[in-house]
N, C-alpha and C positions, 0 to 999 in steps of 0.2 A: 453604309458606314457605321450605323448604329441601329440597334434594335431597342434602344432605351425609350420607354414610353413617357418621356417627360411631359408631352403635351396632354396626358391624361390626368396629371396630378391635380389640376385645379377644377376638375369636373367630377361629378358623381359617376361611379362605375356601374353600368347597368348589369342586371342579373344575367344577361346573355353572355357576358364576358367569360363566366365560368365554363360555359359550353364551348364558346369560341376557342378558348385557350386549352380546352380538353383537360382541365384540371380534374383530379381524382374525385370520385363520389364519396360522400361522407361514410357510406357503408360498403364501399367497393373493395376489391382485393388489396389495394394499397393500405387500407385502414387496418388490415390484419397482418401487415408486414412489420418488419423491424425498422424503426426510424431512429437515426442517430446522426451525430456530427462526427466526421472522421478528420483527425488531425494527421497531416502528412508533412514531416520535416523535409525540407529541401537540402541538397548537399551543402549549402552555405549556412544552414541552421535556421533559415526562415521557415515558419510554420504556415502552411496553407491548409485551409479548412473546407470541408465539403459536406453538403447535406446528402445523406444516403438513405434510400429506401430499398430493402432487400427481402426476399422471401423468408418467412419465419420458420426455417427448418435447418437441419444440420448439414445439408448438401452444399457443395461448391457450385457457384453459378457464374456464367459469363457476365461481365460488367458493361453497362452502357455509360460512357463517361463524357461529360461536357465540362469545358473549362471556360469561364465567363467573367467579364469585367463589369457586368451590368446589374448584378444581384442587389447592389445597394439601392438601385432605383426600383427594381422589380419586387423586392421583398415586401415593401409596404403595400403594393398593389395586390399581390397574391394573398397577403394576410387579410386585407380588407374583403376581397372576394370570398375567401374561404371562411372568414370569421375566426381565424387562428391568430395566436400570438406570433409576431414576427420572428421571435427567437425559437419557435417550435422546431425541434430537430427534424430534418428531412424535408422541410417546407419547400425548398427550391428545387428538389427533385421533380416537383410537379411541372416544371417548365418543359419537360420532355414533350408534352403535347404541343406547345407553341413552337418548339424547335425541331420537331421531327414528325409531327402529325400523328403520333402514337400516344395515347393516354398512358399515364403512369399505371393506372389499373390494368390496362391491356399488357403492358410490358412485364409487370410483376406476375400476372397470371401466366404469361408465357415463360416464366422462369428466369427473368433477367434481374440483376441488381442494378439500380440506377444511382449514379454518382454525379452530383452537380457541385463542382469545385469553383470557389471564387478565385479569380486570378490574383496574383501577388499584388498587395497594396489596395485591394478592393473588398468591400463588404466585410466578412468576418475573417479574412486572411490577413496575415501580417505582411510587413515589408512595404515597399514603394512601387506603385504602378509605373512602368515604362512602356510606352507603346511598342509592341512587337518583341522587344529584345530579350525578354526573359522566358518567352513562351516555349521555345524548343527545349531548354534545359528543364524547366518546370514540368513540361508535359511528359517528357521521357521518365523523369524521376517519379512522377505520379503513377504512370502506368506500371513501372516496376514495383512500386509500393503496393498497388492494388493486387497485382499478380501474386504477391507473396502472402496475402491475407488468406486465412483458412476458408472464408466464405466465397472466395473467388477461385474459379477453375483455371486461372492463368490467361484467359482470353478476354481482351478488351476491344470493344467497338466504340469509336468516338462519334459524336454527333454535334450538330449545332449550326446556327446561321451566322452570316456576316463575320464579325470579328471572331466568333467562335469557330469559324473555319480556319482562320489564321492560327489559332491555338492547335488545330489538328494538323495542318500541313507542315508547319514548322517543326513540330515534334516528330512527325512521320519521316520527314527528310533527314532528321538527325539520327533516328533509329526506328526500326519497325518491330523491335522485340516486343512480344506480347500483344501486338496490334493485329487484330483479326479483320478489321474493316473500318470504313469511314462513311459517314453520311454528311455531305457538305452542301448545305443550302446557301445560295446567294453568296458566292465566294469571290473575293478579289484575287488578282493574280500579280501582274506587274504594277506595284502600288502607285507609281507615278503616272500610270496611264488608265487607271479606273477608280482610284480612291482619293488621292490628293490632287492629281492633275489628270488631264486628258488632252492628248495632242500638244503637250507643252504648255497648257493653260491651267492655272490653278483653279480648282473647284473652291472658290472663296467662301461663299455662303455656307455650303455643307461642311467644309473643314472647320470653320469657326463654330458652327452650331454643335458639331459633335464634341469638340474640345470643351465648349462651354458647358455641355451637359456632364462631361467627365469632371470638370472643375466643381460643378455644383454638387455632384454625388460625393466627390472626395472631401469637400468641406463638411458635408453632412456626416460622413463617416468619422471625420476627425473631431466632431462636436463643435465645429465653428459655424458662425453665421454665414449665410450665403453672401456672395459679392453683391454690392449695391447695384440696382438696376441701371443707374446712370454710368457705372463703371464697366459692367459687362452685361449689356442688355439682352433680353429675349422678349418676344418672339421675333419672327422674320422681319416684320415691318420696322421694329425697333432696332435690331442689329444691322439692318440695311443702312439706316441713317447713320449709325455709329461707324460702320465701315467706310461710308462715304466721307465722314468727317475726319477720322484718324488714320485711315489706311490700314491694310491688312498686316503690315510689318509691326505697327504699334499695337494693333489688336493682339497679335501673337505674343508680344512681350507682356501685355496686360494679362493674358491667359496664364502665362508661365509664372508671373508674379503672384497671381491669385492662388494657384495651387500647382504642385508639380505634375498632377495628372494632365494638365493642359500644355505641358512644355514642348511636346512634339511639334506643334505648329511652327515654332521658331525654326526647327530643322527643315520643315517643309518649305518655308519661305526662303530660307538661306540656301536651299539647294534647288534652284530653278532648272538646272540641267540634270539629265540622267547621268549620275556619277556613282562613286563607290558607296555613298550613303544609300541610294536607291537599289543598288545591287545587293546590299545587305538585307533589304526587306522585299526581295522578289523570290518567286518560285521558279528556278531555272527550268526551262522546257525540257532539257535533256534529263535532268534529275527526276522530273515528274514522269517522263516516259519510262524511266528505269524503276519507278516506285511500284513494286509488286504488292499492292494492297487493294483488295476489292473496294470500290468506292461508288456511291450513288451521288451524282451531282444534280442539283436542282436550281433552276433560275426562272426568271420571268421576263417577258418581252419588254417590260418597263422597269426592270431592276437596274439600279445604278452599277451593279457588278455583273451585268449580263456578259459583257465582253470578257471579263476575267474568268467567269465560270466556263464559258465556251472554250477559252484558251486552256484552262486546266483540264477540262474533259478531253479535248482533242489530243493533248499531249499524253495523258494517261491511257486513253483509248488506243493510241498507236502502239504503246508498249504492250497492252493487253492483247491486241490483235497479233502482234509479233510472237507472243508467247502461246498463241493458239487458244486463248480464253477471252474472247471479246465480251462475253457476258459478265465478266468481272467488273467492268466499268460501265456505268449506266448514266443516262441523262434524261431528265424530265424538264421541259420548259412550258410554262403555262401563261395565261393572260394575267400576269401578276406584277406588282411592284415589289419593292424591298420589304414592305410590311403587310401587304394585303394579298391574301391567297384564296379568297372566296369567289373570285370571278366577277365581283361587283366593284368597278373602279369609277372614279369621278368622271361623269359624263358618258359612261358606256357600260353596259352589262354584257357579259359573255356567257350565254347559256351553257351549262354543263362544264364550266371552266374552273370550278373550285377544287381544292385538294380532296374534299370528300367525294365530289362527283367522279373524279378519276380514280379514287381509291388509293391515294398516295400513301396514306398511313399504313394500310394493309400491304401495299407494295414494299414499303420500308421494312415492315416487320418480317415479311417473307425474305427480303434481301438479307437481313441480319441472320435469320435462321439458315439461309442457304450458305452464307459464308462460314457458318459453324458446322456445316456438313449435313444439314437436313435435306435429303433428296426430294422429299415431297414438296417442301417449300420452293426448292430450286425449280421444280417442274411447273409450279404455278406462275413463275415469273414470265413476263412477255418474252417471246422468242427473240425479237429484235431489241437491242440495247437502248434505243432512243425513242422517246415518246414526246410529241409536241402537240400543242393546241394551235389550230388554224383559225385565227380571228376572221370573222366574216362568214366562214363556212360553219363555225361553231361546232367543231368536232376535233377529236384527238386522232392522230395517226401515229403509226410506228414506222421507224426507219432503221435500216441496218447500220447506218453510219451518219455522221454529221460532217459536212452538209450531205443531203440526200444524194446517192450515187447517180440518180437521173437528173440532177439539177443542171440547169443551163443558165449561163450569164447573159444578160441583156443590157445593152447600153442605150439609155434614153438620153438623147442629145438636147442640149440647151440651144434655143434659137431666139432670134429677134422677136420683139413684141411679146415677150413673156411666154414663148412657146416651148413645150417639152415634147420633142418628137419621139414617137414610139419606134422601136427597132424596124428598119426597113423603109421608113419614110424618108424621102429625099429632103435635103436642106440646101437652099439657094441663098448664100450669103457672100457678100464681098469680103475682102480682108478688112480687118478692124481699122476704123478711121481714127483720126486724132483731133477731131473738131469739138470734142467734149459733149456731143449729143448723148442724152441719156434715154435708153429704152426702158420703159417701166413695165411692171407686171400687167398682164391683160388676160382676158378670157382666151382659151385655146383657139387657134386658127387651124382649120383643116388644111392638108396639103393642097387641096384644090384651090384654096384661097391664097396660097403662098405667093403667087405672082404679084399680088398687091403690095408685098412687103420686100420685094427684091432690093429696094433702095435703102432699106433700114441698115443702120450701122451694125458692125459685127461684134458689138459688145453691149453689155448692160451695166449701168453705173448706179452707184448710190453713195451717200455720204455718211460716214460713221462719226458721230459726235459723242465723245466720251462723257460729256456733261448730260447727255440725254440717251442713255443706252436702251437697247431693246429689252423689254421686260421678259423674265422667265415665264413660260406658260406650259407647265407639265413636262413630261419626258422621263428619261431614265435617270431618276435622281431620288435623293432623300433630303428634304429640306422643309422644315415645318411640319404641319399635320400630314398624315398619309395621303389625303386627297390632293395634295399639291402635285403629286407625281401622276404619271399616266397619260392616257390618250386625250389630252385637252384639245378643244377646238382652237385652231390657230388664226381664225379670221380677224380678230382684233389686232394681233401681231402683224398679219399680212397687210392690214390697212395702212400701216406706217409707211412713210416715204423712204425710210432707210432699210427696208426689207425688199429684196428682189425675188419675185415668185415666178416660177416657170411651170405651166400647167399643160397637161396633155389634152388632146381631143377626147370626148367621151369614148370609152372603150366599146368596141363593137363585139368583142368576145371577152369572157372572164379571164382574169390573170391571177395566178396564185404566186405570190412572192414568198419564198421560204429559203432563208439562208443569208449570207453576208451581203451587206450593202456598202458601197463606197462612192465617193465623189472624186472624179478625175477632172480637174478644171485648170484652166489658165487664168491667173488672177494677177492684177496689178493694184498697187496702192501708192498714193502720193506721200509716202513716208518710208522709213527704214524698216518698219514692221507693222503688222496688223494681225487680227484674229479673223479667221473665216469660220463661221458657224453655218452648218447645213442641216436641214430638217426635211424628211420625207413625209408627205401626208396623203391621206385618202380623201378625195373630194367627192361627196355624195351629190346626187342630183339636186338636193335642196340647198347646196352650197356649203354645208358643214365641211370643214377641213380638219380631219382628225389626224393628230400626230401619230406616226408609226415608229420612227426611230430617228436619231439625230447624231451629230458628231461635231468636232471642232478641231482646228489646227492653227497653231501659231505659225505664221508663214515663215518666220526666220528659223523654225524648227522643221522645215519641209524635208531636209536631208537627214533628219534624225534628232531625237530629243536630247542627245548628248552633245549637241553643238548648236551654235547660232550662226546663220548666214544671213546678214542683213539684206533687205531688199534695196535695189536701186530704184529710187522713187520714179514711178511711172512705167517701169519696165516689167512686163509680165513674166511670171514664173509658173511652172507646173506644180500644182498642189494636189495631193491625194489625202482625202479626209476619210478615215475609218469611221463608218456610221454603224458599226457593229452588225446587228442582224434583226430580222423580223420574220413573222409568219402570218400572212394575211391573204385572204381571198377577196379580190376586187370584182364585183359583178359587172356585167355589161351596163353601160350608162354611167359608171363611176369614172373619175379621172385621177391621174397621178400628178402630184405636185411636188416641186422642190423649192424650198425657201432658203435664201442666202442672206446673211447679215454679218455685221462686224462686231456684234455683242450679244450677250444673253445674261442679263444681270437680275438678281445677285447670285445666280448659280455659278457663274464664272467671273474671274477677274476681268476688268475692262481694260482693253488696250488703250494706252495713251502715249503714242510714240512722238507726238508733236507738242508736248507740254500744254495740253488742254485744247489745242486747236483741232477743229474737225479734219478728218482725213477722207479724201475721195478714194473710192474703191471701184474696181471694174472686174467683171468676169467676161472673158472673151469667148466667142462662139462662132468664129468664122472658119473657113476651110483649112486654114493653117493652125487653128487652135480649137480642135473639136472637143469642147468641154461636155461632159456627160455624167449622169448618175448611173452607176452600174448595179443592177439588182440581180438576184438569183431566183430563178423561177422553176416550178415543177408543174407537171400535169396532175392535177388533183384527182382526176378520174382513175389514175393508176394507184391511188393510195386509199384503200378502204378505211372506214372509221374503226378505231381500236375500241374494244370493250373496256369498261371500267375494271380495275383489278379488284378481285374479291378473294380475300384470303380465308383462313379457317380459324 
């Protein structure tokens, strides 16, 4: 949701940051280029400004354009790393490296002009920032203005991560004139299902934090003092207490009152249903399928926009395939979070998993050249349009489509005693009882031992207490420092009495999960509503329970997020939880685990349907209610390792 490095402001920036961000060398090709600030008047008269670095010759060049709301926060950091004055013309064009994996030096040497424009109302641009709503008009006007300049050859390729993909897609859907291609890293899609909400549940902590950072940057831009810590606190531990005390609705009003840049959270809180507001900030699937623009999509298994990126790619790939040009739309998914792309995540390293290891920068550069007609660059691109990293196997593979054409769905059924049955294993359970007996998580029991559990009840129960919610522990999110996301060990969470864990027997053969994951479960709650959180983990022989992917559903939104269907207390309903996707190889001896809970705080809002009273929840798993987690598997032996991309 943000690429803003607010968490780095209070600490010294190490020398390695320059290399990590791929900033230009002091004596590199960019140092011999033209550096300038470009003013672009919008149709309403508002002037937007961009840092430009372009080859110092009389020729016309294709332009690489990013439109970004974060330069007010990034500019001081880049200036400190490079030793430059923050007002240096062209300074922010250097973010090409951190936004596309291609250094500014490399792009200039390849003949590109790089344009980094501050979004309306941010950094050096005039006007007022409004989340999303000005990006289509401003983006199309900027492309037209660039194409008319004598140093531009009329072809524009857009690039950028996160919100910077919003500025690309909205403008592209409005008009493709002068647009040669896009590079969209970690992009949201349906905003109320992967940015502000997911499964009908507000992403409370991340939504507050992103807006708080925008408020802080906006106040700095306006020459005003930062909001007092007691009024709008940071970091996570501080704003968690604040949200508990005042509630997210009041917090949203406080953000809006502090600065207009935080006003959108009021809209998010005031629109809990999928309605016309959310339709206005969505990328319609049909429109994306019809969008004939070559696009490179990039995401990570632990990115908070993984689901959005996969939706965007799938829609655009279907259109490209129908036009007979499947290579126009490509996808790369690595072992990454929203901010970390080097293959080293909190709690786990992924050998060969960094963007430099896979050659993503060179692939991007060849992709840009290919869309401009360079046949040699096109020939260097992978034959298949999809490249993914398989965690556990520690290798990249190429696929002709997503999901893999040879993928097979497997249902792993929940059972009494905390058992997760592998496909094909029999389940002997009576119908669910109503005696209130609770079956808690336990070590996996083999099918041979199942006879001892025939009398177990056909459900597993736990109690959700809104006053003591289950704490967030990693996952596909952005909240606080980058290391808060990713493949965290879930054992502390699983030790709680309000988390139900279902664990398979040790695998006798390896299993490779690659593709969508979902929970199909029968659930009941002693209230009119509840949240169902589901997490899939890889349990190693030493007991480490590594998070793979997760999801959530507000049970009253089980028929769709545009409506509410209250529960009848105690009566089970069928719930389907979209857990997005993962790519992992589980060796023999490992186990698969599913964790269920009623909360995940402060990542998500906490359900409180009974005015503070605890709520009993049950998942049923008898013959009449076959609850299961459905995973997508492939035969890894049929997929050889892909070589790193090496351009010229």
